[in-house]
MARFI-350295 format. One line per 8 residues: number of its first residue (from 1); their letters; for each residue x negated, z, y negated of N, C-alpha, C. Coordinates in Angstrom, 3 decimals. Atoms other than C-alpha are relative to their C-alpha. Layout:
N
NUM = A = X,Z,Y,X,Z,Y,X,Z,Y ~ ...
REM end
This chain:
62
1 = MNSLTYWA = -0.855,0.000,1.167,0.000,0.000,0.000,-0.904,0.000,-1.234 ~ 0.834,0.059,1.190,-1.571,-1.047,-3.276,0.555,0.924,-1.089 ~ -0.372,-0.944,1.051,-1.423,1.017,-6.461,1.273,-0.416,-0.729 ~ -1.192,0.468,0.708,1.205,-1.159,-8.131,1.268,0.324,0.785 ~ -1.153,-0.300,-0.841,3.604,-0.785,-5.212,0.281,1.495,0.022 ~ -0.143,-1.459,-0.033,2.969,2.962,-5.013,0.671,0.502,-1.275 ~ -0.533,-0.497,1.266,3.639,3.565,-8.711,1.397,-0.550,-0.278 ~ -1.341,0.553,0.183,6.670,1.254,-8.738,1.029,0.788,0.820
9 = LIALCVGV = -0.923,-0.783,-0.833,8.257,3.171,-5.852,0.181,1.412,-0.547 ~ -0.109,-1.336,0.597,7.462,6.518,-7.484,0.884,-0.054,-1.240 ~ -0.824,0.140,1.198,8.988,5.301,-10.758,1.474,-0.178,0.371 ~ -1.374,0.179,-0.462,12.109,4.183,-8.876,0.595,1.334,0.442 ~ -0.484,-1.298,-0.471,12.430,7.601,-7.223,0.253,0.951,-1.166 ~ -0.199,-0.848,1.182,11.995,9.392,-10.550,1.235,-0.456,-0.768 ~ -1.193,0.520,0.656,14.619,7.109,-12.060,1.278,0.445,0.689 ~ -1.166,-0.455,-0.757,17.056,8.003,-9.290,0.231,1.492,-0.244
17 = EIWGQAAG = -0.140,-1.422,0.287,16.348,11.704,-9.870,0.604,0.232,-1.381 ~ -0.516,-0.157,1.363,16.977,11.376,-13.609,1.459,-0.434,-0.077 ~ -1.383,0.463,-0.034,20.144,9.386,-12.981,0.901,1.061,0.628 ~ -0.773,-1.064,-0.645,21.346,12.114,-10.623,0.185,1.202,-0.903 ~ -0.116,-1.112,0.945,20.596,14.784,-13.228,1.000,-0.326,-1.103 ~ -0.879,0.398,1.102,22.381,12.852,-15.978,1.458,-0.087,0.449 ~ -1.365,0.146,-0.510,25.423,12.140,-13.805,0.531,1.307,0.578 ~ -0.429,-1.277,-0.566,25.491,15.690,-12.462,0.267,-0.066,1.487
25 = VRDLTLTG = -0.185,0.167,-1.444,25.308,14.503,-8.866,-1.241,0.548,0.700 ~ 1.147,-0.665,-0.611,23.058,16.890,-6.985,-0.542,-0.777,1.206 ~ 0.450,0.759,-1.170,22.964,14.748,-3.835,-0.903,-1.169,-0.403 ~ 0.808,1.117,0.476,21.573,11.813,-5.816,-1.374,0.494,-0.465 ~ 1.273,-0.587,0.437,18.899,14.042,-7.378,-0.872,0.342,1.204 ~ 0.761,-0.355,-1.201,17.862,15.353,-3.971,-0.456,-1.239,0.762 ~ 0.385,1.258,-0.658,17.837,11.827,-2.541,-1.239,-0.585,-0.657 ~ 1.170,0.493,0.722,15.408,10.713,-5.248,-1.233,0.840,0.268
33 = FFAGLGVV = 1.120,-0.908,-0.254,13.237,13.776,-4.693,-0.600,-0.222,1.384 ~ 0.508,0.165,-1.360,12.982,13.366,-0.933,-0.538,-1.404,0.247 ~ 0.550,1.354,-0.104,12.459,9.611,-1.240,-1.399,-0.043,-0.611 ~ 1.330,-0.094,0.613,9.539,10.360,-3.579,-0.993,0.673,0.917 ~ 0.886,-0.651,-0.969,8.074,12.757,-1.036,-0.354,-0.947,1.142 ~ 0.257,0.974,-1.060,8.422,10.043,1.598,-0.997,-1.064,-0.430 ~ 0.946,0.997,0.518,6.576,7.535,-0.593,-1.414,0.585,-0.015 ~ 1.315,-0.653,0.033,3.722,10.007,-1.109,-0.547,0.176,1.415
41 = AVHRLLHR = 0.448,-0.212,-1.384,3.582,10.801,2.621,-0.473,-1.307,0.637 ~ 0.394,1.290,-0.572,3.474,7.136,3.653,-1.300,-0.494,-0.627 ~ 1.239,0.410,0.678,0.805,6.409,1.046,-1.202,0.758,0.561 ~ 1.101,-0.798,-0.551,-1.349,9.270,2.346,-0.336,-0.408,1.433 ~ 0.242,0.431,-1.379,-0.903,8.155,5.972,-0.720,-1.344,0.056 ~ 0.662,1.306,0.024,-1.865,4.571,5.162,-1.435,0.117,-0.501 ~ 1.356,-0.212,0.515,-4.882,5.754,3.158,-0.892,0.615,1.088 ~ 0.775,-0.640,-1.071,-6.013,7.978,6.043,-0.289,-1.001,1.128
49 = ADRCQEFA = 0.211,1.006,-1.043,-5.545,5.129,8.544,-1.101,-0.978,-0.416 ~ 1.059,0.887,0.493,-7.733,2.882,6.366,-1.363,0.662,0.120 ~ 1.273,-0.728,-0.100,-10.440,5.545,6.245,-0.454,0.112,1.448 ~ 0.353,-0.109,-1.419,-10.313,6.057,10.022,-0.493,-1.339,0.534 ~ 0.423,1.326,-0.439,-10.612,2.308,10.558,-1.407,-0.304,-0.514 ~ 1.339,0.213,0.546,-13.645,2.176,8.253,-1.044,0.789,0.781 ~ 0.932,-0.808,-0.786,-15.302,5.014,10.192,-0.200,-0.597,1.395 ~ 0.097,0.601,-1.329,-14.514,3.303,13.508,-0.885,-1.259,-0.035
57 = EAGEEL = 0.818,1.200,0.120,-16.072,0.065,12.301,-1.470,0.339,-0.220 ~ 1.374,-0.421,0.250,-19.172,1.964,11.187,-0.593,0.738,1.203 ~ 0.483,-0.698,-1.197,-19.407,3.703,14.585,-0.131,1.482,-0.181 ~ 0.049,-1.432,0.251,-18.892,7.171,13.171,1.322,0.618,0.410 ~ -1.213,-0.740,-0.299,-16.394,9.858,14.058,0.433,0.765,-1.228 ~ -0.536,-0.722,1.149,-14.125,11.528,11.536,-0.073,1.481,0.199
REM end
């Protein structure tokens, strides 16, 4: 996941949270929050997988 995609998804999640706050819909706010956590988690997993692949190609162990 490149930086542009990451920040675009985070901005979308923050927008959903703000929309939920403005509309007074708690479920929408929580949906945006948990979607943001999911974006961060996937980004971290993909980053870690890239690092592990680089170590494997170099013949080192993590």
